[in-house]
Steps between C-alpha positions, in 0.01 A plus 500: 500500500545591865807721551455549873731364763511133582503434870719245673185305585439437129831315474812490716723578200308813416603700809318821406609507135282672246339294230729663245800395706360148522464478122855630460617243752315227309676611183834476682409152619405394147831638371680293765321180395772374260762534776272321743444222249878464468533487878223243515675283243827536692331400826328205333827380346683535832219313675515214249878501532476466877246219467719313249811532716313396816335201330838397359654528849225281644543254214875475565437427868255220420724372218791477744282300738399271213863447402591413859209256527595337170860468619384344827273262306792389286725453804234294680452285188876449466527408870212253466667339198837488680341345808316247285818421305701463820246253634388724785187406691174578321400741781800721420417497129139590583616799706685638199198426280276686744741795495482499120121490510494781757722722284290411193180597682650827625618572146145444381379771735744749344437434130171693484631808683811503278284485188273775637791732575657435160166577333459818709848616402435423132166682510650808664790501252256483211265763645791737557650433158822362646722248325662380823502533875818707472319744272214517751747555784646796308149648460421489871470829686604558861205472739506868591501611137221258408293622796562862405387439139193306615409785736547756224275301267233457768509872587463585131209256463319643804562860389378421148183327618415775747577783257305334220200451730500869595527608137223264392279625782570860397391427143164361613 
């Protein structure tokens, strides 16, 4: 095994460390692996939580639009029936019928997106192991904390890969 110095050109993480120091560093990284796995699980759960909450928010927006369109459809139908019952001219009845058809068509455009958002929320809840959107909301992390944890995990991953490569090269 080579016990000479590793130059910075061999790997940026090495920075003039001896091979012995690199193997010690690798051991430290391996010892830190359980903590990193915990952090990774925490980040994954927070990410699924955010996705579930966001999909639920989008679903609620589309659901509100659907409810409004259904209400407008019902009103237009009621107005058409009232106009018909009051003996209003057929043109007036047709205008209400057209309004009802318009609201029905617009509702049709929203059904698919609502179903998609509900499915996305359900999938994210299931993937994150959440029983409800409220539980997912409680598992969310602030953006800055999530970013910090993701950066820490990425730095660990890069350090591990680079250190392992130097150690493997030294054993050749």
